[in-house]
LOFIMAR-793242 format. One record per residue (C-alpha): y negated, x negated, z negated; chain. Coordinates in nm, 2 decimals, padded with zeros to 4 digits, always signed. Example, Ala and Ser with C-alpha at 12.3 -4.5 7.8 and 13.67 -1.06 7.14 Angstrom:
// LOFIMAR-793242
<<+00.45; -01.23; -00.78>; "A">;
<<+00.11; -01.37; -00.71>; "A">;
// end
This chain:
// LOFIMAR-793242
<<+06.26; -03.12; -06.55>; "A">;
<<+06.60; -03.21; -06.45>; "A">;
<<+06.80; -03.59; -06.51>; "A">;
<<+06.79; -03.62; -06.12>; "A">;
<<+06.96; -03.95; -06.03>; "A">;
<<+06.80; -04.09; -05.72>; "A">;
<<+06.97; -04.38; -05.53>; "A">;
<<+06.68; -04.46; -05.25>; "A">;
<<+06.52; -04.76; -05.26>; "A">;
<<+06.17; -04.85; -05.48>; "A">;
<<+05.98; -05.05; -05.26>; "A">;
<<+05.71; -05.22; -05.54>; "A">;
<<+05.32; -05.14; -05.52>; "A">;
<<+04.99; -05.17; -05.61>; "A">;
<<+04.87; -04.85; -05.81>; "A">;
<<+04.62; -04.84; -05.59>; "A">;
<<+04.55; -04.60; -05.35>; "A">;
<<+04.44; -04.80; -05.11>; "A">;
<<+04.74; -04.96; -05.12>; "A">;
<<+05.00; -04.79; -05.08>; "A">;
<<+04.90; -04.63; -04.81>; "A">;
<<+04.84; -05.00; -04.64>; "A">;
<<+05.16; -05.05; -04.73>; "A">;
<<+05.33; -04.72; -04.54>; "A">;
<<+05.11; -04.76; -04.31>; "A">;
<<+05.22; -05.09; -04.22>; "A">;
<<+05.60; -04.96; -04.29>; "A">;
<<+05.60; -04.76; -04.05>; "A">;
<<+05.63; -04.47; -04.27>; "A">;
<<+05.32; -04.25; -04.23>; "A">;
<<+05.20; -04.02; -03.95>; "A">;
<<+04.80; -04.24; -04.01>; "A">;
<<+04.64; -03.99; -04.27>; "A">;
<<+04.67; -04.06; -04.68>; "A">;
<<+04.97; -03.99; -04.81>; "A">;
<<+05.04; -03.91; -05.17>; "A">;
<<+05.26; -04.24; -05.33>; "A">;
<<+05.60; -04.09; -05.43>; "A">;
<<+05.65; -04.22; -05.73>; "A">;
<<+05.99; -04.18; -05.88>; "A">;
<<+05.92; -03.86; -06.10>; "A">;
<<+05.73; -03.66; -05.84>; "A">;
<<+06.06; -03.73; -05.59>; "A">;
<<+06.24; -03.60; -05.89>; "A">;
<<+06.06; -03.31; -05.95>; "A">;
<<+06.07; -03.21; -05.55>; "A">;
<<+06.44; -03.26; -05.59>; "A">;
<<+06.43; -03.03; -05.90>; "A">;
<<+06.24; -02.79; -05.71>; "A">;
<<+06.52; -02.77; -05.49>; "A">;
<<+06.77; -02.62; -05.69>; "A">;
<<+07.02; -02.87; -05.51>; "A">;
<<+07.17; -03.25; -05.58>; "A">;
<<+06.96; -03.53; -05.44>; "A">;
<<+07.21; -03.65; -05.22>; "A">;
<<+07.34; -03.30; -05.04>; "A">;
<<+07.32; -03.35; -04.73>; "A">;
<<+07.10; -03.10; -04.51>; "A">;
<<+07.12; -03.26; -04.18>; "A">;
<<+07.17; -03.56; -03.95>; "A">;
<<+06.84; -03.61; -03.72>; "A">;
<<+06.83; -03.71; -03.42>; "A">;
<<+06.80; -03.94; -03.23>; "A">;
<<+06.86; -04.18; -03.47>; "A">;
<<+07.11; -03.99; -03.68>; "A">;
<<+06.95; -04.00; -04.02>; "A">;
<<+07.12; -03.85; -04.30>; "A">;
<<+06.84; -03.59; -04.40>; "A">;
<<+06.97; -03.53; -04.81>; "A">;
<<+06.74; -03.38; -05.04>; "A">;
<<+06.65; -03.72; -05.19>; "A">;
<<+06.52; -03.81; -04.82>; "A">;
<<+06.35; -03.45; -04.74>; "A">;
<<+06.19; -03.48; -05.14>; "A">;
<<+06.08; -03.81; -05.04>; "A">;
<<+05.85; -03.71; -04.73>; "A">;
<<+05.78; -03.40; -04.86>; "A">;
<<+05.58; -03.55; -05.19>; "A">;
<<+05.37; -03.80; -04.95>; "A">;
<<+05.32; -03.48; -04.72>; "A">;
<<+05.14; -03.34; -05.01>; "A">;
<<+05.38; -03.06; -05.09>; "A">;
<<+05.33; -02.87; -05.46>; "A">;
<<+05.78; -02.85; -05.62>; "A">;
<<+05.77; -02.49; -05.55>; "A">;
<<+05.74; -02.56; -05.11>; "A">;
<<+06.04; -02.77; -05.11>; "A">;
<<+06.29; -02.46; -05.08>; "A">;
<<+06.07; -02.42; -04.74>; "A">;
<<+06.10; -02.71; -04.63>; "A">;
<<+06.45; -02.81; -04.69>; "A">;
<<+06.52; -02.45; -04.49>; "A">;
<<+06.24; -02.60; -04.20>; "A">;
<<+06.45; -02.92; -04.19>; "A">;
<<+06.84; -02.70; -04.12>; "A">;
<<+06.64; -02.57; -03.81>; "A">;
<<+06.55; -02.86; -03.62>; "A">;
<<+06.86; -03.01; -03.73>; "A">;
<<+07.12; -02.69; -03.61>; "A">;
<<+07.17; -02.83; -03.19>; "A">;
<<+07.02; -02.51; -03.05>; "A">;
<<+06.70; -02.69; -03.10>; "A">;
<<+06.78; -03.04; -02.93>; "A">;
<<+06.56; -03.21; -03.18>; "A">;
<<+06.65; -03.55; -02.99>; "A">;
<<+06.51; -03.35; -02.67>; "A">;
<<+06.15; -03.27; -02.91>; "A">;
<<+06.07; -03.66; -03.01>; "A">;
<<+06.20; -03.83; -02.78>; "A">;
<<+06.03; -03.67; -02.46>; "A">;
<<+05.64; -03.70; -02.29>; "A">;
<<+05.61; -03.41; -02.31>; "A">;
<<+05.35; -03.31; -02.66>; "A">;
<<+05.63; -03.14; -02.78>; "A">;
<<+05.67; -03.02; -03.14>; "A">;
<<+05.80; -02.78; -03.39>; "A">;
<<+05.60; -02.48; -03.45>; "A">;
<<+05.69; -02.31; -03.83>; "A">;
<<+05.68; -01.96; -03.84>; "A">;
<<+05.73; -01.85; -04.18>; "A">;
<<+05.86; -01.46; -04.25>; "A">;
<<+05.98; -01.24; -04.59>; "A">;
<<+05.78; -01.25; -04.97>; "A">;
<<+05.74; -01.64; -05.01>; "A">;
<<+05.43; -01.63; -04.81>; "A">;
<<+05.26; -01.47; -05.04>; "A">;
<<+05.46; -01.67; -05.31>; "A">;
<<+05.33; -02.01; -05.18>; "A">;
<<+05.03; -01.85; -05.02>; "A">;
<<+05.10; -01.97; -04.69>; "A">;
<<+04.77; -01.76; -04.42>; "A">;
<<+04.94; -01.56; -04.25>; "A">;
<<+04.63; -01.40; -04.15>; "A">;
<<+04.22; -01.47; -03.99>; "A">;
<<+04.26; -01.94; -03.94>; "A">;
<<+04.66; -01.89; -03.97>; "A">;
<<+04.71; -02.24; -03.69>; "A">;
<<+04.34; -02.40; -03.79>; "A">;
<<+04.27; -02.61; -04.23>; "A">;
<<+04.21; -02.50; -04.57>; "A">;
<<+04.55; -02.42; -04.63>; "A">;
<<+04.79; -02.67; -04.84>; "A">;
<<+05.10; -02.48; -04.78>; "A">;
<<+05.09; -02.39; -04.39>; "A">;
<<+04.93; -02.79; -04.38>; "A">;
<<+05.18; -02.96; -04.56>; "A">;
<<+05.47; -02.77; -04.54>; "A">;
<<+05.44; -02.87; -04.18>; "A">;
<<+05.36; -03.23; -04.26>; "A">;
<<+05.61; -03.25; -04.41>; "A">;
<<+05.84; -03.17; -04.13>; "A">;
<<+05.72; -03.41; -03.89>; "A">;
<<+05.74; -03.68; -04.14>; "A">;
<<+06.10; -03.61; -04.24>; "A">;
<<+06.11; -03.55; -03.78>; "A">;
<<+05.93; -04.00; -03.79>; "A">;
<<+06.13; -04.15; -04.12>; "A">;
<<+06.48; -03.99; -04.13>; "A">;
<<+06.50; -03.88; -03.72>; "A">;
<<+06.37; -04.21; -03.65>; "A">;
<<+06.06; -04.06; -03.38>; "A">;
<<+05.85; -04.38; -03.46>; "A">;
<<+05.56; -04.37; -03.19>; "A">;
<<+05.52; -04.51; -02.83>; "A">;
<<+05.87; -04.68; -02.92>; "A">;
<<+06.08; -04.35; -02.92>; "A">;
<<+05.83; -04.09; -02.92>; "A">;
<<+05.75; -04.09; -02.52>; "A">;
<<+05.42; -03.83; -02.53>; "A">;
<<+05.24; -03.90; -02.32>; "A">;
<<+04.97; -03.74; -02.44>; "A">;
<<+05.07; -03.61; -02.78>; "A">;
<<+04.88; -03.26; -02.95>; "A">;
<<+04.74; -03.27; -03.30>; "A">;
<<+05.01; -02.96; -03.37>; "A">;
<<+05.17; -03.31; -03.42>; "A">;
<<+05.09; -03.36; -03.75>; "A">;
<<+05.14; -02.98; -03.91>; "A">;
<<+05.20; -02.64; -03.72>; "A">;
<<+05.30; -02.38; -03.97>; "A">;
<<+05.19; -02.04; -04.00>; "A">;
<<+05.32; -01.67; -04.14>; "A">;
<<+05.33; -01.34; -03.99>; "A">;
<<+05.08; -01.17; -04.11>; "A">;
<<+05.38; -00.86; -04.17>; "A">;
<<+05.17; -00.62; -04.41>; "A">;
<<+04.96; -00.53; -04.13>; "A">;
<<+05.19; -00.50; -03.82>; "A">;
<<+05.31; -00.21; -03.73>; "A">;
<<+05.58; -00.35; -03.58>; "A">;
<<+05.92; -00.46; -03.74>; "A">;
<<+05.90; -00.87; -03.80>; "A">;
<<+05.97; -01.19; -03.61>; "A">;
<<+06.31; -01.26; -03.91>; "A">;
<<+06.46; -00.87; -03.88>; "A">;
<<+06.41; -00.93; -03.51>; "A">;
<<+06.61; -01.23; -03.58>; "A">;
<<+06.90; -01.07; -03.73>; "A">;
<<+06.78; -01.11; -04.10>; "A">;
<<+06.65; -00.80; -04.39>; "A">;
<<+06.31; -00.74; -04.40>; "A">;
<<+06.28; -00.87; -04.76>; "A">;
<<+06.41; -01.18; -04.65>; "A">;
<<+06.24; -01.51; -04.69>; "A">;
<<+06.28; -01.72; -04.34>; "A">;
<<+06.13; -01.96; -04.14>; "A">;
<<+06.16; -02.03; -03.79>; "A">;
<<+06.17; -02.33; -03.59>; "A">;
<<+06.04; -02.34; -03.26>; "A">;
<<+05.94; -02.62; -03.02>; "A">;
<<+05.59; -02.56; -02.83>; "A">;
<<+05.41; -02.77; -02.64>; "A">;
<<+05.05; -02.64; -02.70>; "A">;
<<+04.81; -02.29; -02.71>; "A">;
<<+04.65; -02.15; -02.52>; "A">;
<<+04.41; -01.93; -02.64>; "A">;
<<+04.29; -01.58; -02.49>; "A">;
<<+03.96; -01.44; -02.55>; "A">;
<<+04.13; -01.09; -02.55>; "A">;
<<+03.74; -00.88; -02.44>; "A">;
<<+03.95; -00.49; -02.32>; "A">;
<<+04.01; -00.20; -02.48>; "A">;
<<+04.35; -00.14; -02.23>; "A">;
<<+04.68; -00.28; -02.37>; "A">;
<<+04.80; -00.32; -01.98>; "A">;
<<+04.41; -00.49; -01.94>; "A">;
<<+04.51; -00.74; -02.24>; "A">;
<<+04.89; -00.84; -02.14>; "A">;
<<+04.77; -00.87; -01.76>; "A">;
<<+04.49; -01.17; -01.94>; "A">;
<<+04.81; -01.33; -02.12>; "A">;
<<+05.10; -01.30; -01.90>; "A">;
<<+04.83; -01.48; -01.66>; "A">;
<<+04.80; -01.76; -01.87>; "A">;
<<+05.18; -01.80; -01.93>; "A">;
<<+05.20; -01.83; -01.54>; "A">;
<<+05.10; -02.19; -01.47>; "A">;
<<+05.36; -02.40; -01.33>; "A">;
<<+05.31; -02.71; -01.50>; "A">;
<<+05.51; -02.58; -01.86>; "A">;
<<+05.82; -02.69; -01.94>; "A">;
<<+05.98; -02.37; -01.97>; "A">;
<<+05.86; -02.27; -01.58>; "A">;
<<+06.01; -02.57; -01.50>; "A">;
<<+06.33; -02.63; -01.67>; "A">;
<<+06.35; -02.22; -01.72>; "A">;
<<+06.43; -02.26; -02.06>; "A">;
<<+06.32; -02.24; -02.41>; "A">;
<<+06.16; -01.92; -02.61>; "A">;
<<+05.77; -01.91; -02.56>; "A">;
<<+05.58; -01.77; -02.82>; "A">;
<<+05.27; -01.51; -02.83>; "A">;
<<+05.03; -01.47; -03.09>; "A">;
<<+04.92; -01.13; -03.13>; "A">;
<<+04.69; -01.06; -03.39>; "A">;
<<+04.75; -00.70; -03.60>; "A">;
<<+04.46; -00.55; -03.48>; "A">;
<<+04.63; -00.64; -03.09>; "A">;
<<+04.97; -00.48; -03.21>; "A">;
<<+04.78; -00.17; -03.41>; "A">;
<<+04.64; -00.08; -03.06>; "A">;
<<+04.91; -00.15; -02.83>; "A">;
<<+05.10; +00.05; -03.13>; "A">;
<<+04.86; +00.36; -03.06>; "A">;
<<+04.90; +00.37; -02.69>; "A">;
<<+05.29; +00.43; -02.74>; "A">;
<<+05.45; +00.09; -02.64>; "A">;
<<+05.69; -00.11; -02.85>; "A">;
<<+05.71; -00.50; -02.91>; "A">;
<<+06.01; -00.45; -02.69>; "A">;
<<+05.78; -00.29; -02.43>; "A">;
<<+05.52; -00.57; -02.43>; "A">;
<<+05.77; -00.87; -02.43>; "A">;
<<+05.86; -00.75; -02.12>; "A">;
<<+05.58; -00.65; -01.93>; "A">;
<<+05.47; -01.02; -02.00>; "A">;
<<+05.79; -01.14; -01.88>; "A">;
<<+05.74; -00.89; -01.56>; "A">;
<<+05.35; -00.95; -01.49>; "A">;
<<+05.39; -01.41; -01.58>; "A">;
<<+05.63; -01.47; -01.31>; "A">;
<<+05.50; -01.69; -01.02>; "A">;
<<+05.50; -01.60; -00.62>; "A">;
<<+05.70; -01.94; -00.46>; "A">;
<<+05.38; -01.91; -00.24>; "A">;
<<+05.20; -02.12; -00.55>; "A">;
<<+05.45; -02.39; -00.53>; "A">;
<<+05.41; -02.68; -00.35>; "A">;
<<+05.58; -02.68; +00.03>; "A">;
<<+05.54; -03.02; +00.13>; "A">;
<<+05.79; -03.19; -00.10>; "A">;
<<+06.01; -03.15; -00.38>; "A">;
<<+05.90; -03.23; -00.77>; "A">;
<<+06.04; -03.62; -00.88>; "A">;
<<+06.23; -03.53; -01.09>; "A">;
<<+06.44; -03.31; -00.89>; "A">;
<<+06.41; -03.05; -01.12>; "A">;
<<+06.48; -02.74; -00.88>; "A">;
<<+06.83; -02.60; -00.91>; "A">;
<<+06.65; -02.54; -01.32>; "A">;
<<+06.43; -02.28; -01.15>; "A">;
<<+06.51; -01.93; -01.28>; "A">;
<<+06.38; -01.67; -00.96>; "A">;
<<+06.40; -01.31; -00.91>; "A">;
<<+06.35; -01.30; -00.57>; "A">;
<<+06.03; -01.48; -00.46>; "A">;
<<+05.94; -01.50; -00.80>; "A">;
<<+05.95; -01.81; -01.03>; "A">;
<<+06.04; -01.69; -01.41>; "A">;
<<+05.85; -01.78; -01.68>; "A">;
<<+06.17; -01.80; -01.89>; "A">;
<<+06.54; -01.72; -01.85>; "A">;
<<+06.50; -01.41; -02.05>; "A">;
<<+06.25; -01.14; -02.12>; "A">;
<<+06.47; -01.16; -02.47>; "A">;
<<+06.36; -01.53; -02.50>; "A">;
<<+06.04; -01.41; -02.58>; "A">;
<<+05.89; -01.49; -02.92>; "A">;
<<+05.59; -01.19; -02.99>; "A">;
<<+05.47; -01.28; -03.36>; "A">;
<<+05.21; -01.05; -03.55>; "A">;
<<+04.95; -01.33; -03.69>; "A">;
<<+04.60; -01.46; -03.77>; "A">;
<<+04.30; -01.19; -03.69>; "A">;
<<+04.30; -00.87; -03.80>; "A">;
<<+04.05; -00.77; -03.50>; "A">;
<<+04.25; -00.77; -03.16>; "A">;
<<+03.95; -01.06; -03.02>; "A">;
<<+04.24; -01.39; -02.97>; "A">;
<<+04.53; -01.39; -02.85>; "A">;
<<+04.73; -01.73; -02.78>; "A">;
<<+05.03; -01.79; -02.59>; "A">;
<<+05.26; -02.07; -02.68>; "A">;
<<+05.43; -02.22; -02.43>; "A">;
<<+05.82; -02.38; -02.46>; "A">;
<<+06.01; -02.70; -02.42>; "A">;
<<+06.28; -02.72; -02.24>; "A">;
<<+06.56; -02.62; -02.31>; "A">;
<<+06.43; -02.62; -02.67>; "A">;
<<+06.56; -02.30; -02.85>; "A">;
<<+06.40; -02.14; -03.15>; "A">;
<<+06.62; -02.14; -03.49>; "A">;
<<+06.58; -01.95; -03.82>; "A">;
<<+06.67; -02.02; -04.15>; "A">;
<<+06.72; -01.79; -04.41>; "A">;
<<+06.51; -01.98; -04.73>; "A">;
<<+06.69; -02.08; -05.07>; "A">;
// end
């Protein structure tokens, strides 16, 4: 281990795990789940694994403009339960949410239940054991769970999104604890997300997307059009932020089985995306005619004739192949307003 000099304040506590966790919650540093005590040795190992100096700046995080240095990120990664070799993914994810296009200020302070969905691509998925197959959004994989949780703790402790005080989510959602998946590139017949976004196929990347939950579709049909019509129907609800604010990057999660079925029927990923965009539009007759929105959202609506669009344009819809393998379930993840997906290379 390198002789890493740390500068963060040292807080003394009993060695008892219960005492450490009581202190963490008392100070407002935790998410309600038990944490790993961020001892100096553990933090040093995490900093060392990043390949960067402890004072190196990853980015400034809204709403409080906190400086996310490598050391500060490392402390939160330890608390989340990360292994040291997860640190480069955590750092790249923090770089992504710090990007101005991600609009972290809105994500951190809104009444919507929005949280970052992290999508990992490239060789690092297998190296770290990031699940991209069955159960990818669920429990059971340390890398998925702790990488996503580390980013949440960073948002809390560096960005300042304290629940109720700053984070104004009316209900919240479980994804605010952690959401990190891999794309199942090996079993997909289509180019992966990071290639779509301009990276080399052998690059390792993480994409952060602000989403407001997940909607499952039991795709109990065999024809591509019928499956896509079902998914488009789940996309066309006008209470979602990507409709009312006409922005963001909604996400559709298809299994490798879906991708193969659609590919064998002659559909490209781009054709699938375009079809979903066109068939998820909402007819004007479904909206109230006796009043306007109390937030004056109408100027942001994107209309195509008498139809309200569920995104700004088809290209804003992200198609990700993950989970499965069978073509039984697809997932729609509505986005949040002006929050745009950001992809960063993992160093």
